[in-house]
C-alpha positions as CSV (number, residue, x, y, z in Angstrom):
1,M,4.4,-22.5,-25.6
2,A,3.7,-25.9,-24.0
3,Q,3.4,-24.6,-20.4
4,L,1.0,-21.6,-19.9
5,K,1.1,-18.9,-17.2
6,G,-2.3,-17.4,-17.6
7,T,-1.2,-13.9,-18.5
8,Y,-3.7,-11.5,-20.1
9,K,-1.8,-11.8,-23.3
10,E,-2.1,-15.6,-23.3
11,I,-5.8,-15.4,-22.4
12,I,-6.5,-13.0,-25.2
13,N,-4.4,-14.9,-27.8
14,I,-6.3,-18.1,-27.0
15,T,-9.7,-16.5,-26.7
16,V,-10.0,-14.2,-29.7
17,P,-9.9,-17.1,-32.3
18,L,-12.4,-18.9,-30.1
19,I,-14.7,-15.9,-30.2
20,I,-14.4,-15.8,-33.9
21,G,-15.1,-19.5,-34.2
22,N,-18.0,-19.5,-31.8
23,L,-19.5,-16.5,-33.5
24,C,-19.3,-18.2,-36.8
25,N,-20.7,-21.5,-35.4
26,T,-23.5,-19.7,-33.7
27,L,-24.3,-17.8,-36.9
28,I,-25.3,-21.1,-38.5
29,A,-28.2,-21.5,-36.1
30,V,-28.9,-17.8,-36.2
31,F,-29.0,-17.6,-40.0
32,D,-31.4,-20.5,-40.0
33,V,-33.8,-18.3,-38.0
34,I,-33.1,-15.3,-40.1
35,F,-33.7,-17.1,-43.4
36,M,-36.8,-18.8,-42.1
37,S,-38.1,-15.4,-40.9
38,H,-37.8,-14.0,-44.4
39,Y,-39.0,-17.2,-46.2
40,D,-41.8,-18.2,-43.9
41,K,-44.7,-19.2,-46.2
42,H,-46.7,-21.0,-43.6
43,G,-47.5,-18.1,-41.2
44,N,-45.2,-18.5,-38.2
45,T,-44.8,-22.2,-38.6
46,D,-41.3,-22.3,-40.2
47,L,-39.9,-19.7,-37.9
48,A,-41.4,-21.4,-34.8
49,T,-40.0,-24.7,-36.0
50,I,-36.5,-23.9,-36.9
51,G,-35.2,-22.7,-33.5
52,Y,-36.9,-25.5,-31.7
53,V,-35.8,-28.4,-33.9
54,T,-32.2,-27.0,-33.9
55,M,-32.2,-27.3,-30.2
56,F,-33.0,-31.0,-30.5
57,Y,-30.0,-31.4,-32.8
58,L,-27.8,-29.4,-30.5
59,V,-28.7,-31.6,-27.6
60,L,-27.1,-34.6,-29.4
61,V,-24.2,-32.6,-30.7
62,L,-23.5,-31.6,-27.1
63,V,-22.8,-35.2,-26.3
64,G,-19.9,-35.2,-28.8
65,Y,-18.9,-31.7,-27.8
66,N,-18.5,-32.6,-24.1
67,F,-16.6,-35.8,-24.9
68,S,-14.2,-33.6,-26.9
69,K,-14.2,-31.0,-24.1
70,G,-13.1,-33.7,-21.7
71,A,-10.4,-34.8,-24.1
72,Q,-9.3,-31.1,-24.4
73,I,-8.9,-30.8,-20.6
74,L,-6.8,-34.0,-20.5
75,I,-4.8,-32.9,-23.5
76,A,-4.1,-29.6,-21.9
77,K,-3.1,-31.3,-18.7
78,S,-0.7,-33.7,-20.6
79,T,0.8,-30.7,-22.4
80,G,1.4,-28.9,-19.0
81,E,3.1,-32.1,-17.7
82,G,5.3,-32.3,-20.8
83,E,3.8,-35.7,-21.7
84,Y,3.4,-35.0,-25.4
85,K,2.9,-38.5,-26.6
86,K,-0.1,-38.8,-24.3
87,V,-1.8,-36.2,-26.4
88,G,-1.7,-38.4,-29.5
89,S,-3.1,-41.3,-27.6
90,L,-6.0,-39.2,-26.2
91,V,-6.8,-38.0,-29.8
92,D,-6.9,-41.5,-31.1
93,H,-9.1,-42.9,-28.4
94,S,-11.5,-39.9,-28.6
95,M,-11.8,-40.3,-32.4
96,V,-12.8,-44.0,-32.1
97,M,-15.3,-43.3,-29.5
98,L,-16.9,-40.3,-31.2
99,L,-17.1,-42.0,-34.7
100,I,-19.0,-44.9,-33.2
101,L,-21.2,-42.7,-31.1
102,S,-22.0,-40.4,-34.1
103,A,-23.0,-43.3,-36.3
104,V,-25.4,-44.5,-33.6
105,L,-26.9,-41.0,-33.1
106,C,-27.3,-40.5,-36.9
107,V,-29.4,-43.7,-37.1
108,F,-31.4,-42.6,-34.1
109,L,-32.2,-39.2,-35.7
110,M,-33.2,-40.8,-39.0
111,L,-35.5,-43.4,-37.5
112,C,-36.8,-42.0,-34.2
113,F,-36.8,-38.2,-34.4
114,K,-40.2,-37.6,-35.9
115,P,-42.3,-39.6,-33.4
116,L,-40.2,-38.2,-30.5
117,F,-40.6,-34.6,-31.7
118,A,-44.3,-35.1,-32.1
119,L,-44.6,-36.2,-28.5
120,V,-43.0,-33.0,-27.3
121,V,-44.6,-30.5,-29.7
122,H,-48.4,-30.8,-29.9
123,N,-48.6,-28.9,-33.1
124,E,-48.8,-31.0,-36.3
125,G,-47.4,-28.3,-38.6
126,V,-44.3,-27.7,-36.4
127,A,-43.8,-31.5,-36.0
128,N,-43.9,-32.2,-39.7
129,E,-41.6,-29.3,-40.7
130,G,-39.2,-30.3,-37.9
131,A,-39.0,-33.9,-39.2
132,L,-38.3,-32.7,-42.7
133,F,-35.5,-30.5,-41.5
134,M,-33.9,-33.3,-39.5
135,T,-34.0,-35.7,-42.5
136,Y,-31.4,-33.6,-44.2
137,R,-29.5,-32.5,-41.2
138,A,-28.8,-35.8,-39.4
139,P,-25.9,-37.2,-41.5
140,G,-23.8,-34.1,-40.6
141,I,-23.5,-35.3,-37.0
142,I,-20.8,-37.8,-38.1
143,F,-18.6,-35.1,-39.6
144,N,-19.4,-32.8,-36.7
145,F,-18.1,-35.3,-34.1
146,A,-15.0,-36.1,-36.1
147,G,-14.2,-32.4,-36.4
148,L,-14.7,-32.0,-32.6
149,V,-11.8,-34.4,-32.0
150,L,-9.5,-32.3,-34.2
151,I,-10.8,-29.1,-32.4
152,S,-9.9,-30.7,-29.0
153,Y,-6.4,-31.5,-30.3
154,F,-5.7,-27.9,-31.5
155,S,-7.4,-26.3,-28.5
156,G,-5.7,-28.5,-25.9
157,T,-2.3,-27.8,-27.3
158,N,-3.0,-24.0,-27.3
159,R,-3.4,-23.5,-31.1
160,T,-6.8,-22.0,-31.5
161,K,-6.2,-19.8,-34.6
162,I,-7.1,-22.7,-37.0
163,L,-10.5,-22.9,-35.2
164,G,-11.4,-19.4,-36.1
165,I,-10.5,-20.0,-39.7
166,T,-12.5,-23.3,-39.8
167,M,-15.6,-21.8,-38.3
168,F,-15.4,-18.8,-40.6
169,V,-15.4,-21.1,-43.6
170,M,-18.2,-23.2,-42.1
171,S,-20.5,-20.3,-41.4
172,T,-19.8,-18.6,-44.8
173,A,-20.7,-21.9,-46.6
174,N,-23.8,-22.3,-44.5
175,I,-25.1,-18.8,-45.2
176,L,-24.4,-19.1,-48.9
177,L,-26.0,-22.6,-49.1
178,N,-29.0,-21.5,-47.1
179,Y,-29.6,-18.6,-49.5
180,I,-29.3,-21.0,-52.5
181,L,-31.3,-24.0,-51.2
182,I,-34.1,-22.3,-49.1
183,F,-35.2,-19.9,-51.7
184,G,-34.1,-21.8,-54.9
185,H,-31.6,-19.4,-56.3
186,W,-29.0,-20.1,-59.1
187,G,-31.0,-22.8,-60.7
188,F,-31.5,-24.9,-57.5
189,P,-35.0,-26.1,-56.4
190,E,-36.7,-24.1,-53.7
191,M,-36.5,-26.4,-50.6
192,G,-37.7,-24.2,-47.7
193,I,-36.8,-25.6,-44.3
194,A,-35.4,-28.8,-45.9
195,G,-32.9,-26.6,-47.7
196,S,-31.9,-25.2,-44.3
197,G,-31.2,-28.7,-43.0
198,L,-29.2,-29.7,-46.1
199,A,-27.2,-26.4,-46.0
200,S,-26.2,-26.9,-42.4
201,M,-25.2,-30.5,-43.0
202,L,-23.0,-29.6,-46.0
203,A,-21.4,-26.8,-44.0
204,E,-20.3,-29.4,-41.4
205,V,-18.7,-31.5,-44.1
206,I,-16.8,-28.5,-45.4
207,S,-15.6,-27.6,-41.9
208,F,-14.3,-31.1,-41.4
209,I,-12.4,-31.0,-44.7
210,V,-10.7,-27.7,-43.5
211,L,-9.7,-29.3,-40.2
212,I,-8.2,-32.3,-42.0
213,F,-6.2,-29.9,-44.3
214,A,-5.0,-28.0,-41.2
215,Y,-3.9,-31.3,-39.6
216,V,-2.0,-32.3,-42.8
217,L,-0.1,-29.0,-42.6
218,D,0.5,-29.2,-38.8
219,K,4.2,-28.9,-38.1
220,Q,3.8,-30.3,-34.6
221,K,2.0,-33.5,-35.4
222,E,5.3,-35.5,-35.0
223,K,5.7,-34.0,-31.5
224,Y,2.2,-35.1,-30.4
225,Q,1.8,-38.1,-32.7
226,P,-2.0,-38.3,-33.1
227,F,-3.7,-40.7,-35.4
228,R,-1.2,-43.5,-35.0
229,F,-3.8,-45.8,-33.3
230,K,-1.1,-47.7,-31.5
231,F,-1.6,-49.4,-28.1
232,M,-5.3,-48.7,-27.8
233,R,-6.1,-49.2,-24.1
234,W,-9.2,-49.3,-22.1
235,E,-7.5,-47.2,-19.4
236,V,-7.4,-44.3,-21.8
237,Y,-11.0,-44.7,-22.8
238,R,-11.9,-44.8,-19.1
239,N,-10.0,-41.6,-18.3
240,V,-11.7,-39.7,-21.1
241,I,-15.1,-41.1,-20.1
242,K,-14.5,-40.3,-16.5
243,V,-13.9,-36.6,-17.2
244,S,-16.4,-36.3,-20.1
245,L,-19.5,-38.2,-19.0
246,P,-20.5,-35.8,-16.2
247,L,-20.1,-33.0,-18.7
248,V,-22.4,-34.8,-21.1
249,G,-24.9,-35.3,-18.3
250,Q,-24.6,-31.6,-17.3
251,S,-25.2,-30.4,-20.8
252,L,-28.1,-32.8,-21.5
253,I,-29.8,-31.7,-18.3
254,G,-29.3,-28.0,-19.2
255,F,-30.6,-28.4,-22.8
256,I,-33.5,-30.6,-21.7
257,S,-34.5,-27.7,-19.5
258,W,-34.4,-25.4,-22.6
259,I,-36.6,-27.9,-24.4
260,V,-39.0,-27.9,-21.5
261,F,-39.0,-24.1,-21.4
262,F,-39.6,-23.7,-25.1
263,G,-42.3,-26.5,-24.9
264,F,-44.1,-24.4,-22.3
265,I,-43.8,-21.3,-24.5
266,A,-45.0,-23.3,-27.6
267,N,-48.2,-24.1,-25.6
268,L,-48.7,-20.3,-25.3
269,G,-48.9,-20.1,-29.1
270,E,-46.8,-20.0,-32.3
271,R,-46.4,-16.2,-32.0
272,Q,-44.8,-16.4,-28.6
273,L,-42.6,-19.3,-29.7
274,A,-41.5,-17.3,-32.8
275,V,-40.6,-14.2,-30.7
276,S,-38.7,-16.4,-28.2
277,N,-36.7,-17.9,-31.0
278,V,-35.6,-14.4,-32.0
279,V,-34.7,-13.5,-28.4
280,K,-32.8,-16.8,-27.9
281,S,-30.8,-16.2,-31.2
282,I,-29.8,-12.7,-29.9
283,Y,-28.9,-14.3,-26.5
284,Q,-26.7,-16.9,-28.2
285,V,-24.8,-14.1,-30.0
286,I,-24.2,-11.8,-27.1
287,A,-23.1,-14.7,-24.9
288,I,-20.2,-15.7,-27.3
289,P,-17.4,-13.7,-25.6
290,S,-18.1,-15.2,-22.2
291,W,-18.6,-18.7,-23.6
292,S,-15.3,-18.4,-25.5
293,L,-13.5,-17.2,-22.4
294,A,-14.9,-20.2,-20.5
295,N,-13.6,-22.5,-23.3
296,A,-10.1,-20.8,-23.1
297,L,-10.2,-21.3,-19.4
298,N,-10.5,-25.0,-19.9
299,T,-7.2,-25.0,-21.7
300,V,-5.3,-22.6,-19.4
301,I,-6.5,-24.2,-16.1
302,G,-6.0,-27.7,-17.5
303,N,-2.5,-26.8,-18.4
304,I,-1.9,-25.3,-14.9
305,T,-3.3,-28.4,-13.4
306,G,-0.6,-30.4,-15.3
307,Q,2.0,-28.1,-13.9
308,K,0.7,-28.6,-10.3
309,K,0.5,-24.8,-9.7
310,S,-2.7,-24.6,-7.6
311,D,-1.7,-21.2,-6.2
312,D,-2.1,-19.7,-9.7
313,V,-5.7,-20.7,-10.1
314,S,-7.4,-17.9,-8.2
315,R,-5.3,-15.2,-10.0
316,I,-6.0,-16.6,-13.4
317,V,-9.8,-17.1,-12.8
318,K,-10.1,-13.4,-11.6
319,R,-8.5,-12.3,-14.9
320,F,-11.0,-14.4,-16.9
321,A,-13.9,-13.1,-14.8
322,I,-12.8,-9.4,-15.3
323,L,-12.6,-9.9,-19.1
324,S,-15.9,-11.8,-19.2
325,V,-17.8,-9.1,-17.2
326,G,-16.2,-6.3,-19.2
327,C,-17.2,-7.8,-22.6
328,S,-20.7,-8.5,-21.4
329,A,-21.2,-5.0,-19.9
330,L,-20.1,-3.5,-23.2
331,I,-22.4,-5.7,-25.3
332,C,-25.4,-5.3,-23.0
333,S,-25.1,-1.5,-23.0
334,F,-25.6,-1.6,-26.8
335,L,-28.5,-4.0,-26.3
336,F,-30.2,-1.6,-23.8
337,I,-29.6,1.4,-26.1
338,F,-30.4,-0.2,-29.5
339,P,-32.8,-3.2,-28.9
340,D,-34.7,-2.6,-32.1
341,F,-31.4,-2.8,-34.2
342,W,-30.7,-6.3,-32.8
343,V,-34.2,-7.5,-33.5
344,R,-34.2,-6.2,-37.1
345,I,-31.0,-8.3,-37.7
346,F,-32.8,-11.5,-36.8
347,T,-36.3,-11.0,-38.4
348,G,-37.9,-9.2,-41.2
349,K,-41.2,-9.1,-39.3
350,T,-41.4,-5.5,-38.1
351,E,-44.4,-6.3,-35.9
352,M,-42.2,-8.5,-33.7
353,I,-39.9,-5.6,-32.7
354,A,-42.1,-4.3,-29.9
355,E,-42.8,-7.8,-28.5
356,C,-39.0,-8.5,-28.3
357,R,-38.0,-5.4,-26.4
358,E,-38.9,-6.3,-22.8
359,P,-37.7,-10.0,-23.0
360,L,-34.4,-8.7,-24.3
361,M,-34.0,-6.4,-21.3
362,V,-34.4,-9.5,-19.1
363,V,-31.8,-11.4,-21.2
364,A,-29.4,-8.5,-20.8
365,A,-29.7,-8.7,-17.0
366,A,-29.2,-12.5,-17.2
367,M,-26.1,-12.0,-19.3
368,M,-24.3,-10.0,-16.5
369,V,-25.0,-12.9,-14.1
370,F,-24.0,-15.5,-16.7
371,A,-20.7,-13.7,-17.4
372,V,-19.4,-14.4,-13.9
373,S,-21.2,-17.8,-13.2
374,V,-19.9,-19.5,-16.4
375,I,-16.3,-18.7,-15.5
376,I,-16.7,-20.0,-11.9
377,L,-18.4,-23.2,-13.1
378,N,-15.8,-23.8,-15.8
379,T,-13.0,-23.5,-13.2
380,I,-14.4,-26.6,-11.5
381,V,-14.7,-28.3,-14.9
382,S,-11.1,-27.3,-15.9
383,I,-9.5,-28.9,-12.9
384,G,-11.2,-32.2,-13.7
385,S,-13.9,-32.1,-11.0
386,T,-16.7,-32.8,-13.4
387,I,-18.7,-34.9,-11.0
388,S,-19.0,-31.8,-8.8
389,S,-20.0,-29.6,-11.8
390,L,-22.7,-32.2,-12.6
391,T,-24.0,-32.1,-9.1
392,I,-24.2,-28.3,-9.2
393,E,-26.1,-28.5,-12.5
394,I,-28.6,-31.0,-11.1
395,I,-29.3,-29.0,-8.0
396,S,-29.6,-25.8,-10.0
397,I,-31.9,-27.3,-12.6
398,A,-34.2,-28.9,-10.0
399,I,-34.8,-25.4,-8.4
400,Y,-35.0,-23.8,-11.8
401,L,-37.7,-26.2,-12.9
402,V,-39.7,-25.6,-9.8
403,Y,-39.5,-21.8,-10.4
404,T,-40.4,-22.4,-14.1
405,F,-43.5,-24.4,-13.2
406,F,-44.7,-21.6,-10.9
407,V,-44.1,-19.0,-13.6
408,F,-46.0,-20.9,-16.3
409,F,-48.8,-22.6,-14.4
410,V,-49.4,-20.6,-11.2
411,W,-48.5,-17.0,-12.2
412,K,-49.7,-17.2,-15.8
413,P,-46.8,-15.2,-17.3
414,T,-46.1,-12.6,-19.8
415,L,-43.2,-13.5,-22.1
416,T,-41.0,-11.1,-20.2
417,M,-41.7,-12.9,-16.9
418,A,-41.1,-16.2,-18.5
419,W,-37.5,-15.2,-19.4
420,T,-36.7,-14.3,-15.8
421,T,-36.1,-18.1,-15.4
422,E,-32.7,-17.5,-17.0
423,I,-31.6,-15.1,-14.3
424,V,-32.6,-17.5,-11.6
425,Y,-30.7,-20.4,-13.3
426,W,-27.4,-18.5,-13.6
427,I,-27.6,-17.1,-10.0
428,L,-27.9,-20.7,-8.7
429,I,-25.0,-22.0,-10.9
430,G,-22.7,-19.1,-9.8
431,A,-23.6,-19.3,-6.1
432,L,-23.2,-23.1,-5.8
433,S,-19.9,-23.1,-7.9
434,Y,-18.5,-20.4,-5.6
435,I,-19.4,-22.3,-2.5
436,Y,-17.7,-25.4,-3.9
437,L,-14.4,-23.6,-4.6
438,K,-14.4,-21.9,-1.2
439,R,-15.5,-24.8,1.0
440,F,-14.0,-27.9,-0.5
441,D,-10.4,-29.0,-0.6
442,W,-10.1,-29.5,-4.3
443,R,-6.4,-28.5,-4.4
444,A,-5.4,-31.6,-2.4
445,K,-7.2,-33.9,-4.8
446,Y,-6.5,-32.4,-8.2
447,F,-3.1,-30.8,-7.7
448,Q,-1.3,-33.4,-5.6
449,Q,2.2,-34.3,-6.8
450,D,2.4,-37.7,-8.7
């Protein structure tokens, strides 16, 4: 269906494949932590390294992700307008931009990562292991970015089922390759953390091949006409950049704050960093339903924006928020009741279980705030007001960093207190996003008739 109505059935049909896809994608980083926990032959060094170095890689991947997210919003809007050939043009321009950008970032990672990482992490063992991991992981960013363009095409045109299949294949390949390459099974050499980097890179190549195969079989490609590369125009590049660049800035600011946070924890010691990597991995998994709903919201509200139906926005957002809070409440109840079960999934180190319990309770509280705030923030993103979402992010992060500084350098925290920074951050995001939607006349700007 080209024009969406935002019914519960539509929301669920769009979101469920995204949940599967995001779960599988998250499992790549999660299984890196799990395998390193079981492999770790250098004390806590490998486990401490893997979560931290993966964050650096994800910061750069988020650049491509947010350009594709901007394209997805514009594709959804064009679909809502019934301007189907615009979809193909948006895909073509996005592919050119992201292939160039990914090549630049790949070279950057290969040449500059080790000295940059060493400046942030004042631990020689962690810095060396991180550089080894990235040597093998870096080339995957080219296939990652190209795949993101295809994902924006399928998501923006309300065909998310292929994404669940793709991410399932990708995560399965990653788990199998990690098992083989880290530990040296089936006749392969034991590579340790380098094997984890190589496994993740190869999994990205495999996922791109699956997406290409899905495109070849796509029965609607003649309708949308992507990959014709006709009439390449600066105006289209400018429109994609205009929507996407604030999203890039928003994510970079957010993930830089994560790096700062984990940098502070790293200075507390390898043990605290290793425990926090486990806690963060659990956090990433339990956040998947709400993140997936926010992603689906981008498609639905983008489509509604194309239809110029501003009166439907509040009703649709409430439905997304109800689903998000309901999913989070269910997951967090299991986290409260069975915290040790979750920790055992992510680490074989039984002595870490007790140390993870209290920080996980804080994360569960943060999740309930996150469930609402991420939907409200992505409403602003979905209508195309990405400058406003960037402004909200900047203000929130500024206050968050002040609070984080006090926590680490004035109050001398326990690990549990350190994780309260996540609650503060999402309260700020939700409150400022709500104020924007209530106080500013965004309907007149983004839903005006052409």
